[in-house]
C-alpha positions in Angstrom: 32.8 23.2 -49.2 36.2 21.1 -48.4 36.3 17.4 -48.1 37.1 16.1 -44.7 40.2 14.0 -45.8 41.9 11.6 -43.1 44.3 13.0 -40.8 47.6 11.7 -41.6 47.2 14.3 -44.8 46.9 17.1 -42.4 49.8 15.9 -40.8 52.2 15.0 -43.9 51.2 18.9 -44.8 52.3 20.3 -41.8 55.2 18.3 -42.2 56.5 19.7 -45.6 55.7 23.6 -44.2 58.2 22.7 -41.2 61.0 21.1 -43.9 60.1 24.7 -46.1 60.7 26.9 -42.8 64.2 25.3 -42.3 64.9 25.4 -45.6 64.4 28.8 -45.7 66.0 29.7 -42.2 69.7 28.1 -43.9 69.0 29.8 -47.2 68.7 33.0 -45.8 71.9 32.5 -43.1 73.7 30.6 -45.9 73.2 33.7 -48.5 74.1 31.1 -51.6 74.1 31.2 -54.7 74.5 34.5 -57.2 72.3 37.7 -57.2 69.6 36.5 -59.9 69.8 32.7 -59.0 69.3 33.9 -54.7 66.6 36.5 -56.3 65.1 33.5 -57.7 64.6 31.2 -54.8 64.0 34.3 -52.6 61.0 35.1 -54.1 60.0 31.6 -54.6 61.1 29.5 -51.5 58.0 30.6 -49.4 55.1 30.4 -52.0 54.6 26.8 -51.0 55.2 27.2 -47.5 51.8 29.4 -47.5 50.1 26.8 -49.6 51.0 23.9 -47.2 50.2 25.7 -44.3 46.8 26.6 -46.1 46.2 23.1 -46.7 47.2 22.3 -43.2 44.9 24.6 -41.8 41.6 23.2 -44.2 43.0 19.7 -43.5 42.6 19.8 -40.1 39.2 21.6 -39.5 36.5 19.1 -39.1 38.6 17.4 -36.0 37.6 21.4 -34.7 33.9 20.5 -34.6 32.6 23.9 -33.6 35.8 26.1 -35.2 35.8 24.9 -38.3 34.6 27.4 -39.9 37.3 29.4 -38.6 40.6 26.8 -39.1 38.7 27.2 -42.8 39.4 30.7 -43.6 42.8 31.1 -41.9 43.4 28.2 -44.7 41.9 30.1 -47.2 43.8 33.5 -46.1 47.1 31.4 -46.3 46.3 30.1 -50.1 45.3 34.5 -50.7 48.5 35.3 -49.0 50.7 32.7 -51.1 48.7 33.7 -54.4 49.6 37.4 -54.1 53.3 36.0 -53.0 53.4 33.6 -56.5 52.2 37.2 -58.4 54.3 39.1 -56.8 57.2 37.0 -57.9 56.2 36.7 -61.6 56.4 40.9 -62.0 59.1 41.2 -60.1 61.0 38.1 -62.6 59.7 38.9 -65.7 59.2 43.3 -65.4 62.1 43.9 -63.4 60.6 46.3 -62.2 57.2 45.7 -60.8 54.6 48.7 -60.3 53.2 49.6 -56.9 50.0 48.7 -56.4 49.5 45.8 -58.1 47.5 42.2 -58.4 49.8 40.7 -55.9 48.7 43.6 -53.2 45.1 42.1 -53.6 46.3 39.2 -52.8 47.9 40.1 -49.3 45.4 42.6 -48.8 42.4 40.2 -49.1 45.1 37.7 -46.9 44.4 40.1 -44.3 40.4 40.3 -44.3 40.2 36.5 -43.9 42.6 36.0 -40.8 40.5 39.0 -39.7 37.1 36.6 -40.1 38.8 33.5 -39.5 40.0 35.4 -35.6 36.0 36.5 -34.9 34.7 33.4 -35.7 36.5 31.1 -32.5 33.9 29.8 -30.1 33.9 32.8 -26.9 31.8 32.9 -23.7 28.6 35.7 -24.2 29.5 38.9 -22.7 27.0 41.6 -20.9 26.5 44.6 -22.6 28.9 46.4 -20.3 31.5 43.4 -20.5 31.3 44.1 -24.3 31.7 48.0 -24.2 34.5 48.0 -21.8 36.1 45.4 -23.8 36.2 47.9 -27.1 37.0 50.6 -24.8 40.2 48.5 -23.5 41.0 47.8 -27.2 40.7 51.1 -28.6 43.0 52.3 -25.9 45.5 49.7 -26.6 45.1 50.1 -30.9 45.4 54.0 -29.9 48.5 53.3 -28.1 49.9 51.1 -31.0 48.7 53.8 -33.7 50.9 56.8 -31.5 53.7 54.2 -32.3 53.1 53.2 -35.8 52.3 57.0 -36.8 55.2 57.7 -35.6 57.8 55.1 -36.8 55.4 53.5 -40.0 52.6 55.9 -41.0 54.1 59.1 -41.2 57.5 57.6 -43.0 54.7 55.5 -45.8 52.3 58.6 -46.6 56.1 60.7 -47.0 57.7 58.3 -48.9 54.4 58.2 -51.2 53.6 61.6 -51.6 52.1 62.7 -54.7 51.5 59.3 -55.3 47.4 58.9 -53.5 46.8 55.9 -54.6 50.1 53.7 -53.7 49.8 56.1 -49.9 46.8 54.5 -50.0 47.5 50.9 -50.3 50.6 51.5 -48.7 48.8 52.8 -45.2 45.8 49.8 -46.0 48.9 47.1 -45.2 49.8 49.2 -41.1 46.2 49.8 -40.3 45.1 45.9 -42.2 48.0 44.7 -39.7 46.1 47.1 -36.7 42.7 45.6 -37.9 44.3 42.0 -36.8 45.8 43.3 -33.8 42.6 44.4 -32.5 40.8 41.6 -33.3 44.1 39.5 -31.8 43.4 41.2 -28.9 39.7 40.9 -28.7 40.1 37.1 -28.5 42.5 37.3 -25.8 41.0 39.6 -23.5 36.7 38.4 -23.9 36.4 36.9 -20.4 35.8 33.5 -19.5 38.2 31.9 -22.3 40.8 29.8 -20.9 44.5 30.3 -23.2 46.0 27.0 -24.0 48.6 26.3 -26.6 46.5 26.6 -30.3 45.4 30.5 -29.3 49.4 31.1 -28.5 50.3 29.7 -31.2 47.4 31.5 -33.7 48.7 34.7 -31.3 52.5 34.2 -32.4 51.9 33.8 -36.1 49.6 36.9 -36.1 52.1 38.6 -34.7 55.1 37.3 -36.6 53.3 38.1 -39.6 52.6 41.3 -38.3 56.3 41.9 -37.9 56.8 40.8 -41.6 54.4 43.3 -43.1 55.4 46.4 -41.2 59.2 45.5 -41.7 58.4 45.2 -45.4 56.1 49.0 -45.6 59.0 50.5 -43.7 61.8 49.5 -45.6 60.0 49.3 -49.1 59.1 52.8 -48.0 62.5 53.6 -47.4 64.1 51.3 -50.3 66.0 49.5 -48.5 64.1 45.9 -48.9 65.7 43.5 -50.1 64.3 39.8 -51.1 66.0 37.2 -48.9 66.6 39.1 -46.0 65.3 38.3 -42.2 61.2 39.6 -42.8 60.9 37.1 -45.4 61.6 34.6 -42.7 59.0 36.0 -40.0 56.0 35.8 -43.1 57.3 31.7 -43.5 57.4 31.1 -39.4 53.6 33.2 -39.3 52.1 30.2 -41.4 54.2 27.5 -40.0 52.5 28.6 -36.6 49.3 28.9 -38.0 49.2 25.2 -39.6 50.9 24.1 -36.4 47.9 25.4 -33.8 45.4 23.9 -36.4 47.0 20.6 -35.4 47.0 21.6 -31.7 43.6 20.6 -29.2 42.0 23.6 -28.7 41.2 25.3 -25.2 38.7 22.4 -23.9 41.1 20.0 -24.2 44.4 20.5 -22.4 46.2 17.7 -21.2 45.7 16.8 -17.7 48.2 18.8 -15.3 49.3 21.1 -17.8 48.3 24.6 -18.5 50.1 27.0 -21.2 51.5 29.5 -19.3 49.8 32.9 -21.3 46.6 31.1 -19.5 47.8 32.2 -16.1 49.0 35.9 -16.3 47.2 37.2 -19.5 44.0 37.5 -17.5 45.7 40.1 -15.3 47.8 41.3 -17.7 44.6 42.8 -19.4 43.8 44.8 -16.6 46.5 47.0 -16.6 47.1 47.0 -20.4 45.2 50.2 -21.3 47.1 52.0 -18.0 50.4 50.7 -20.3 49.1 51.6 -23.4 48.8 55.3 -21.9 52.3 55.2 -20.1 53.7 54.3 -23.7 51.9 57.3 -25.7 53.4 59.7 -22.8 57.1 58.2 -22.8 57.0 59.2 -26.7 55.5 61.9 -26.2 58.2 63.3 -23.7 60.7 61.4 -25.7 59.7 64.3 -28.6 59.4 67.1 -26.3 61.6 69.9 -28.2 60.8 69.1 -32.2 58.5 70.5 -34.0 56.4 69.2 -37.2 53.6 66.6 -38.9 55.3 63.5 -36.5 55.3 65.0 -33.2 51.9 66.7 -33.8 50.4 63.4 -34.5 52.1 61.6 -31.6 50.7 64.8 -29.1 46.9 64.2 -30.8 47.6 60.3 -30.0 47.8 60.3 -27.0 45.2 62.9 -26.0 42.9 60.6 -27.8 44.6 57.4 -25.8 44.3 59.8 -22.6 40.5 60.4 -23.2 39.3 56.8 -23.7 41.6 56.1 -20.7 39.1 58.3 -18.5 36.2 57.7 -21.0 37.3 53.5 -19.4 37.2 55.3 -15.8 33.8 57.0 -16.1 32.8 53.8 -17.6 34.1 51.5 -14.6 32.6 54.4 -12.3 28.9 53.7 -13.6 29.5 50.2 -13.8 30.5 50.7 -9.9 27.8 52.5 -9.3 25.6 49.8 -11.4 26.6 46.8 -9.2 26.7 49.1 -5.6 22.5 49.7 -6.6 22.2 46.1 -7.7 24.3 44.9 -4.6 21.7 46.9 -2.3 19.1 45.3 -3.9 20.1 42.1 -4.1 20.6 42.4 -0.1 17.5 43.8 0.4 16.2 41.2 -1.6 18.2 38.6 0.4 17.1 40.1 3.6 13.8 40.0 2.5 14.3 36.2 1.8 16.3 35.9 5.0 13.1 36.9 7.2 10.8 35.6 5.0 12.7 32.3 5.2 12.8 32.7 9.4 9.2 33.4 9.5 8.4 29.9 6.8 11.0 27.9 10.2 9.4 29.4 12.9 6.0 28.3 11.5 7.7 24.9 10.6 9.0 24.8 13.9 5.8 25.6 15.4 4.0 22.5 13.4 7.1 20.0 13.8 6.5 20.8 17.8 2.2 20.1 17.4 3.5 17.5 14.8 6.0 15.8 17.5 3.4 16.4 20.2 1.1 14.1 18.2 3.4 11.9 17.1 4.2 11.2 21.1 0.8 11.2 21.7 -0.1 8.5 18.5 3.5 6.2 19.7 2.0 6.1 23.1 -1.8 4.8 21.6 0.2 2.9 19.4 2.8 1.3 22.0 -0.2 0.7 24.5 -2.4 -0.6 21.5 0.8 -3.4 20.8 1.0 -4.3 24.4 -2.5 -5.3 24.4 -1.9 -6.8 21.1 1.4 -8.7 22.0 -1.4 -9.4 26.0 -4.0 -11.1 23.1 -1.6 -13.0 21.5 -0.3 -14.3 24.4 -3.5 -15.0 26.1 -5.1 -16.7 22.5 -1.3 -18.6 22.0 -2.2 -20.7 25.1 -5.9 -20.5 25.0 -9.5 -21.9 22.9 -10.1 -19.4 20.8 -13.9 -20.2 21.3 -14.2 -21.5 24.6 -11.4 -19.3 26.7 -9.9 -22.3 28.6 -6.0 -23.1 28.7 -5.1 -24.9 25.2 -3.0 -27.8 25.0 0.1 -26.0 25.1 -0.9 -24.2 28.3 -2.0 -27.6 30.1 1.1 -29.5 29.9 2.6 -26.6 30.9 0.6 -26.6 34.2 0.4 -30.4 34.5 4.6 -29.9 34.5 4.1 -27.7 37.4 2.1 -29.4 39.2 3.9 -32.5 38.4 7.0 -31.0 40.1 5.1 -29.1 43.0 3.0 -32.8 43.9 7.1 -33.8 44.0 8.3 -31.5 46.4 5.1 -31.5 48.8 4.9 -35.5 48.2 1.2 -35.1 47.0 -1.1 -36.8 44.0 -2.9 -35.6 40.7 -5.2 -36.8 39.2 -5.3 -36.3 35.1 -8.9 -36.9 33.7 -9.3 -37.2 29.6 -12.8 -36.4 29.1 -14.7 -36.9 25.1 -18.8 -35.8 24.8 -21.1 -38.7 23.7 -23.8 -37.6 21.2 -21.7 -34.0 20.9 -21.5 -35.4 16.9 -25.1 -35.6 15.9 -26.0 -31.9 17.7 -23.4 -30.5 15.2 -24.7 -32.4 12.2 -28.4 -31.7 13.0 -28.4 -28.8 14.0 -24.8 -27.4 12.6 -21.6 -26.1 13.7 -23.4 -22.5 15.2 -25.0 -25.1 17.9 -21.9 -27.1 18.0 -20.4 -24.2 19.5 -22.5 -22.8 21.6 -23.2 -26.3 23.4 -19.3 -26.5 23.6 -19.3 -23.0 25.5 -21.9 -24.5 27.8 -19.5 -27.4 28.7 -16.9 -25.6 29.2 -18.4 -23.1 31.7 -19.8 -27.1 33.3 -16.7 -28.1 33.6 -15.1 -24.9 35.2 -17.8 -25.2 37.9 -17.6 -28.4 38.8 -13.8 -28.1 40.1 -12.0 -26.0 41.9 -10.3 -22.6 41.5 -6.4 -23.5 41.4 -7.7 -27.0 39.2 -7.1 -26.3 35.3 -9.4 -27.3 33.0 -8.5 -27.2 29.0 -9.7 -27.8 25.5 -7.7 -29.9 23.4 -9.8 -29.7 19.9 -13.0 -30.6 18.7 -15.4 -32.6 22.1 -11.9 -32.9 23.7 -11.7 -31.9 27.1 -8.6 -32.5 30.0 -9.0 -31.4 34.1 -5.7 -31.6 36.0 -7.0 -32.3 39.6 -4.6 -31.0 42.0 -3.4 -32.5 45.7 -5.8 -35.1 45.7 -5.5 -37.4 48.6 -7.1 -40.5 47.3 -8.5 -41.9 44.3 -12.2 -41.7 45.5 -11.0 -37.8 45.7 -10.4 -38.1 42.0 -13.6 -40.1 41.5 -15.6 -37.7 43.5 -15.3 -35.0 40.7 -15.5 -37.1 37.6 -18.5 -38.2 39.1 -19.4 -34.7 39.4 -19.0 -33.8 35.8 -20.8 -36.2 34.8 -23.7 -35.6 36.1 -23.1 -32.3 35.1 -22.5 -33.4 31.6 -25.9 -35.4 31.9 -28.4 -32.1 32.4 -30.1 -31.2 29.4 -28.4 -27.9 27.3 -30.6 -25.5 26.0 -30.0 -24.4 23.0 -31.6 -21.9 20.0 -33.0 -24.6 17.8 -33.9 -26.9 20.7 -32.4 -29.0 23.5 -29.4 -31.3 23.7 -28.3 -34.6 24.9 -24.7 -35.0 25.5 -22.7 -37.3 28.5 -19.0 -37.9 28.6 -16.6 -40.5 28.6 -14.0 -39.5 31.1 -10.6 -41.3 31.7 -8.8 -40.6 34.9 -5.0 -41.2 35.3 -2.9 -40.2 39.0 0.3 -39.3 40.0 2.8 -41.0 40.9 1.5 -44.7 40.1 0.3 -43.9 36.4 2.7 -41.5 35.2 6.3 -39.9 36.0 5.6 -36.9 34.1 2.9 -34.3 32.4 2.7 -36.5 29.2 2.7 -39.9 30.1 -0.6 -39.1 32.7 -2.1 -37.3 29.3 -1.6 -40.5 27.4 -3.0 -42.9 30.0 -6.1 -40.9 30.9 -6.2 -40.9 27.1 -6.5 -44.9 27.0 -8.4 -44.7 29.8 -11.3 -42.7 28.6 -10.9 -44.9 24.9 -12.0 -47.5 26.9 -14.5 -46.1 28.7 -16.1 -45.3 25.2 -15.5 -48.8 24.8 -17.9 -49.7 28.0 -20.6 -47.9 26.4 -19.8 -44.3 27.3 -21.4 -42.3 29.4 -19.2 -43.5 32.6 -15.9 -42.9 34.4 -12.3 -45.4 33.7 -9.4 -45.1 35.4 -5.7 -46.5 34.1 -4.5 -49.3 34.8 -1.2 -50.8 33.8 -2.8 -53.8 31.3 -4.5 -51.0 29.3 -1.3 -50.1 28.4 -0.5 -53.7 26.8 -4.0 -53.0 24.8 -2.4 -49.9 23.5 0.7 -51.2 22.1 -0.8 -54.6 20.5 -3.6 -51.6 18.6 0.1 -49.3 17.7 1.2 -52.7 16.2 -2.0 -53.3 14.5 -2.3 -49.1 13.2 1.9 -49.5 12.0 1.3 -52.6 10.5 -1.4 -51.7 8.9 -0.3 -48.9 7.3 1.2 -50.2 3.8 -0.9 -53.4 4.5 -3.0 -52.5 0.9 -0.3 -51.6 -1.0 2.1 -55.2 0.2 -1.0 -57.2 -0.8 -1.4 -58.3 3.0 -5.4 -57.6 2.7 -7.5 -60.0 0.5 -11.3 -60.6 0.3 -13.4 -63.3 0.8 -16.7 -64.5 -0.1 -19.7 -65.8 2.4 -22.6 -67.5 0.3 -26.2 -65.7 0.5 -28.7 -68.7 0.1 -32.3 -68.8 -1.3 -35.6 -70.2 0.5 -34.8 -73.1 -1.5 -31.2 -73.9 -0.2 -30.0 -72.1 -3.9 -27.0 -69.6 -4.0 -28.1 -66.4 -4.7 -25.1 -63.9 -4.0 -22.6 -63.7 -1.9 -20.7 -61.1 0.9 -17.7 -59.6 0.0 -15.6 -59.9 3.7 -12.0 -58.3 4.1 -9.7 -60.3 5.3 -5.7 -59.5 6.6 -2.8 -62.0 7.0 0.2 -59.8 8.1 3.6 -61.0 8.2 4.1 -60.3 11.9 0.8 -60.3 13.2 -0.2 -63.5 11.9 -3.9 -63.5 10.4 -5.6 -60.4 12.5 -10.3 -60.6 12.3 -11.6 -57.9 11.2 -13.1 -57.0 14.7 -9.1 -56.3 15.7 -8.3 -53.6 12.4 -11.8 -52.5 11.1 -11.8 -50.1 14.1 -8.0 -49.3 13.3 -9.2 -48.5 9.3 -11.9 -45.9 10.7 -9.8 -44.1 13.3 -6.5 -43.6 11.5 -8.7 -43.0 8.1 -7.5 -46.0 6.4 -10.7 -47.3 5.6 -11.6 -45.0 2.7 -8.7 -46.6 0.6 -9.2 -50.4 1.9 -13.2 -49.8 1.4 -12.3 -48.6 -2.0 -9.9 -51.7 -2.9 -13.0 -54.1 -1.5 -15.4 -52.3 -3.9 -13.0 -52.5 -6.5 -12.0 -56.0 -6.2 -15.5 -57.5 -4.9 -17.1 -56.3 -8.9 -14.1 -57.6 -10.8 -14.9 -60.9 -9.1 -18.6 -60.9 -10.3 -17.6 -59.8 -13.6 -15.0 -63.1 -13.6 -17.4 -65.1 -12.2 -20.0 -64.1 -14.8 -17.6 -64.6 -17.7 -16.4 -68.1 -16.1 -20.5 -68.8 -16.6 -21.3 -69.0 -12.9 -23.9 -67.6 -12.3 -24.3 -65.2 -9.3 -27.0 -62.8 -8.8 -25.5 -60.1 -6.6 -22.6 -59.3 -4.6 -22.8 -58.2 -1.1 -19.8 -55.0 0.1 -20.6 -53.8 3.5 -19.8 -49.6 3.8 -17.9 -47.9 6.7 -19.7 -44.5 7.7 -16.3 -42.3 6.8 -16.6 -44.0 3.3 -19.9 -43.7 2.7 -20.1 -39.9 3.4 -17.6 -38.7 0.9 -18.6 -36.3 -1.6 -17.7 -38.8 -4.3 -19.3 -41.4 -3.2 -22.2 -42.3 -5.5 -19.8 -41.0 -8.4 -17.4 -44.2 -6.9 -19.7 -46.9 -7.1 -21.2 -45.7 -11.1 -17.3 -46.0 -11.9 -16.2 -48.9 -10.1 -19.8 -50.4 -12.0 -19.2 -49.5 -15.5 -15.2 -50.2 -15.3 -15.9 -54.3 -14.8 -19.5 -53.8 -16.8 -21.8 -54.5 -14.0 -25.5 -52.9 -13.5 -26.5 -51.7 -10.4 -28.8 -54.5 -9.7 -26.1 -56.9 -9.8 -24.0 -54.3 -6.2 -25.7 -54.7 -2.7 -24.5 -52.3 -0.3 -24.6 -52.7 3.7 -25.1 -50.0 5.8 -25.4 -50.4 9.9 -28.4 -48.8 11.5 -25.7 -46.6 13.6 -25.1 -44.6 10.5 -28.0 -44.4 9.1 -29.5 -42.6 12.1 -26.9 -40.0 12.1 -27.2 -38.2 9.1 -30.6 -38.9 7.8 -31.2 -36.6 5.4 -27.9 -36.8 4.0 -28.2 -40.9 3.7 -31.5 -40.1 2.5 -29.8 -38.3 -0.8 -27.2 -40.6 -1.6 -29.2 -43.9 -0.8 -31.6 -42.6 -3.4 -29.0 -41.7 -5.9 -27.6 -45.2 -5.8 -30.8 -46.6 -6.1 -30.9 -44.7 -9.4 -28.1 -46.5 -10.4 -30.0 -50.0 -9.7 -28.0 -50.8 -6.5 -29.9 -52.5 -3.8 -29.1 -51.0 -0.1 -29.1 -53.0 3.1 -29.4 -52.0 6.7 -27.1 -54.2 8.0 -27.6 -55.9 12.3 -31.0 -54.6 12.1 -32.6 -54.4 16.2 -29.3 -53.9 17.9 -29.0 -50.0 17.0 -31.0 -47.4 18.8 -34.1 -48.1 16.0 -36.4 -45.6 14.6 -38.8 -47.2 12.5 -40.2 -44.2 11.2 -37.0 -43.8 9.0 -38.0 -46.9 7.4 -40.8 -45.3 6.1 -38.9 -42.5 4.1 -35.4 -43.8 3.7 -35.0 -46.3 -0.5 -33.8 -49.4 2.0 -34.4 -52.8 -0.3 -33.2 -55.2 2.5 -33.4 -55.8 6.6 -30.5 -58.3 7.7 -31.7 -59.7 11.2 -29.0 -59.2 13.8 -26.9 -62.7 14.5 -27.8 -62.0 17.9 -31.1 -62.9 17.4 -30.9 -65.6 15.1 -28.5 -67.7 17.5 -30.6 -67.2 20.1 -33.8 -69.1 18.3 -33.6 -72.4 20.0 -32.5 -71.1 23.0 -35.0 -68.3 24.2 -38.4 -68.1 23.3 -39.1 -65.3 23.6 -36.2 -65.1 20.3 -39.2 -66.3 18.0 -41.5 -64.1 18.3 -38.8 -61.2 17.9 -37.8 -62.2 14.2 -40.9 -62.8 13.1 -42.0 -59.0 14.1 -38.9 -58.1 12.6 -39.7 -60.0 9.2 -43.1 -59.0 9.2 -42.2 -55.3 9.6 -40.0 -55.9 6.7 -42.0 -57.7 4.5 -44.8 -55.5 5.4 -42.5 -52.3 4.4 -42.0 -54.2 0.7 -38.6 -55.5 2.0 -36.3 -58.8 1.5 -35.2 -60.2 5.1 -32.2 -61.8 5.2 -30.8 -64.0 8.4 -27.0 -63.8 9.1 -25.5 -66.0 11.7 -27.6 -68.9 11.1 -25.2 -72.0 12.8 -27.5 -74.7 13.3 -30.6 -76.8 11.3 -33.0 -75.3 13.6 -32.2 -72.0 13.1 -32.2 -72.5 9.4 -35.8 -74.4 9.2 -37.3 -71.7 11.9 -35.9 -68.5 9.5 -37.9 -70.4 6.3 -41.3 -71.2 8.5 -40.6 -67.1 9.0 -40.3 -66.4 5.6 -36.8 -64.5 5.6 -35.6 -65.2 1.7 -32.0 -65.2 2.0 -30.1 -67.0 4.9 -26.6 -66.7 5.8 -24.5 -68.7 8.1 -21.6 -70.9 8.5 -24.0 -73.6 8.9 -24.6 -73.1 4.7 -21.1 -71.5 4.2 -18.3 -69.9 5.9 -16.2 -66.6 4.0 -13.7 -68.7 1.3 -11.5 -67.1 -1.2 -13.3 -66.9 -4.4 -12.1 -70.3 -6.1 -13.2 -72.4 -2.9 -16.3 -70.8 -3.1 -19.3 -73.5 -4.6 -21.8 -71.8 -6.9 
């Protein structure tokens, strides 16, 4: 295996080959030196030419991936020819008269074999059996015609010259026959279809023709005894070797430069069709030239021409057979194509029928889908403007209708009323019987409201238990009052639910156009203010808007604005009011919240606690009071002051949180206090709202040791049976009863009954609001365990509390 060497080595070898060819041309042209020198140089000069050309092919073979074996065979052939020439030069120079045949002929003939093998190893497109047979017939025709000429001009002369020398004659004939084989191989390579001939193929063909010309001239001249070393014949050998070397460094048929095609590639495929007929014509022309002459030479030409004619006839027969076969195949393909077209037509007809069916189905589905989308859009439009639960207009649609009503009233010079309705008692139904019952109640309320107004009026649900009504075309305030009273009467009627009979009422606020507002937003806001005032007035009533409500609303808005962030700004603080025992000693203190605002001054709890509850700020504020009270109790204990416990008021929103018990436990642990150090005060109304939930949380708090006091006892809707089940530890008699002791004779008996009730249940009783010595003496006579009021001590900062 020849090692792969760098490409520059191959280029160097080719350059040396080209230089030797140029030197050989000059040597033949100038004919320098004496006879012996001329003979020696002429014999030796193209030996290195073949050696270098062979090395060029071997070194350039690796760059031809598919054809490297072919180039290696061609390179070996060139080296073998160079070996034969070296042997011939040695025999001629040493023996003066070398024998024929000799060992040199073995190198020359082996070179012909290697050339032929190398040419056949070049890649080529595959051929069908018919194409292969026709190609071989075409080559046979051309070779027969060339053989006719070779017989007439070469072969006959060789046979004649070597008469009586059988071996010499055979060897002499081997050269022209070998050249014929090379020519046939060349024709096979050039004529097989599909290959694109380029510069490399052209150089190979030119080099091979140069070697054939040199061989034929040597044979003819040698047979005639006229060959001389150093003649023009030697140049064709050197030229052929150089062209082989140049071709090995040139890209193959797959590597032509863009825009360039070697000239042979254009005409050779077309010329190949006429070569057999041209060969036949040439044979007949040679036959006609020898017409009238007799002898072996003319006879050979005659038989050769007959052979060429027979091969041409065979070619035509093959062509006719191929045409017939192609005709049959074409007919079969046509029939098959027609059958496929028919089947495809049937398939297309079926597909068109299916497509028409699908189109009709699609059109039907599109119409159905369009109807669904239109219905869906209508539903979405309705849902966007109506309440899902009751089907009433929602806030957005009500706003739009009020705006239209205001515009119509302004054009016609009429009045318009807006009612804001909030249900009283709805939360108790929702908490007691669940949301399903609450939803059922809201639907019934919506139906009653619609039945209470005219068809051109609008009833809307804003959310929760809040409803609004717009009354069109009213003449006076009494018209709105009549409708509002009708609504109240409808709401007071019992509502039958699956769980039982529910009772609710309504708080109604009314605003009128144009006196109470110039647009929809202002009318609704004023109706809302009036409703809020109706709730404050005891619920289940009607309140018409008055300008004074704006001032109250503005004050409340100012309180709400300043209250937000008051805790972070340190404006809230805790004061403590002492709780005295029966002997007058201080037993504990109640933590009370105070607010000192830089803008509003000292704001009373009655003014900001409701705002904190409505806005949800009471949650963070309540946690602050709880932590601060526990922290202060721990500080008093650390200072050595004997404070039994601290009492903290808890809002309903704070007590209702799921994590309230955990918050109390964490706060006590943070300040190292026990549960008995803390007393939580709950209002009677809050306890009665959610009895089961309140009882559960009370039990959890009592398990921690926390005392629970029922504040303002006696002022709410007392349900005494709850006192039997709730784990309450203390009753606080409301200040209303305590302050009436020395003014109303019956007050004493009420307080006495409350104290007796508490003691009968094992509860402590606290009297709050004691402001006179007479009141103090009476509550002590009644047996109250603790007292609280301004007489005994006002709420003061922790450092001012006397312990």
